[in-house]
SEMILO-410275 format. One record per residue (C-alpha): residue in three letters; x, y, z; residue number from 1. Coordinates in steps of 0.001 Angstrom, whole numbers, m for minus. Example, Ala and Ser with C-alpha at 12.3 -4.5 7.8 and 13.67 -1.06 7.14 Angstrom:
BEGIN
> type  c1  c2  c3  seq
> ALA  12300  m4500  7800  1
> SER  13670  m1060  7140  2
//
This chain:
BEGIN
> type  c1  c2  c3  seq
> MET  42  211  m210  1
> THR  1738  2967  m857  2
> ASN  1758  6756  1248  3
> SER  m1430  8295  m1091  4
> LYS  m3620  5681  m262  5
> ARG  m2960  5667  3512  6
> LEU  m2983  9017  3567  7
> LYS  m6136  8746  1625  8
> LYS  m8294  6320  4055  9
> THR  m7333  8659  7001  10
> ASN  m10034  11214  8356  11
> PRO  m11550  13521  5365  12
> GLU  m10697  16466  7600  13
> GLN  m7130  15454  8991  14
> TYR  m6510  14736  5054  15
> ALA  m6763  18193  4463  16
> ARG  m4728  19908  6939  17
> LEU  m1963  17108  6606  18
> LYS  m1894  18438  2443  19
> ALA  m2376  22548  4091  20
> GLU  715  21710  6066  21
> ILE  2699  20150  2973  22
> ALA  1644  23532  1107  23
> SER  3228  26292  3137  24
> PRO  4336  24192  6207  25
> TYR  5351  26490  9321  26
> LYS  2867  28663  8582  27
> GLY  1363  28853  12333  28
> LEU  5445  29616  13797  29
> ARG  5697  32232  10944  30
> GLN  2584  34036  12262  31
> VAL  3896  33919  15258  32
> ILE  7023  35335  14687  33
> TYR  5440  37728  12627  34
> LEU  3178  39029  15836  35
> ALA  6016  38907  18212  36
> CYS  8285  41327  16114  37
> ALA  5454  43778  15184  38
> ALA  4679  44096  18653  39
> SER  8768  44564  19526  40
> SER  8135  47120  17352  41
> PHE  5029  48488  18332  42
> ILE  6082  48951  21854  43
> GLY  10132  50297  20470  44
> GLY  8183  53081  18617  45
> MET  5946  54184  21360  46
> ILE  9183  54466  23981  47
> PHE  10963  56995  20657  48
> ILE  8016  58886  20319  49
> VAL  7511  59680  24233  50
> GLN  11317  59968  23993  51
> ILE  10694  62671  21283  52
> ALA  7711  64456  23029  53
> ALA  9673  64433  26156  54
> GLY  12882  66094  24265  55
> ARG  15504  63692  24855  56
> GLN  18118  63148  22424  57
> VAL  15576  63966  19308  58
> GLU  18776  63246  16899  59
> SER  19247  59942  17553  60
> ALA  15504  58866  18357  61
> LEU  13965  60038  15090  62
> PRO  16204  57575  13033  63
> ASN  15419  54696  15373  64
> LEU  11653  55257  14837  65
> ALA  11890  55565  11634  66
> VAL  13704  52047  12118  67
> GLN  11010  50585  14001  68
> ILE  7870  51784  12155  69
> GLY  9639  50436  9037  70
> VAL  9887  46941  10682  71
> LEU  5997  47305  12088  72
> ALA  5226  48096  8171  73
> LEU  6996  45207  6894  74
> MET  5692  42772  10139  75
> ILE  1915  43897  8727  76
> PHE  2411  43538  5099  77
> LEU  3836  39921  5536  78
> PHE  1324  38756  8135  79
> ARG  m1712  40142  5551  80
> LEU  23  37875  3016  81
> GLU  513  34891  4371  82
> GLN  m3348  35675  5276  83
> LYS  m3619  36504  1854  84
> ASN  m1977  33086  496  85
> GLY  m3473  30834  2895  86
> LYS  m7309  31650  1440  87
> GLN  m6336  30982  m2294  88
//
C-alpha cells in the first residue's frame, strides 16, 4: 500500500489539514514570529515617541523611530501576505 493510499484512507478533515501543511509548512510559527516582531516594534516605537516628546536625544531618536515604523509596516505586510496566501 502506497503512502498516498494510506493518507486517503485517513479522516478527510485530517487529510485536508495535512495537505495544507505540506503546501505551506510552519505557517503558524511564521505568523507568531510576525506578531511578536510587530509587537516589539510597536513598543519600541512608543518608547521613541515618548523620548521625542520629552525632547531627549531627538537626533538619535528620529532615525530609530523610523526603523521601528519600517519594521512594524513590514511585519504587517508579511502577516497579511501570509493570510492572503492561505485563503487561495
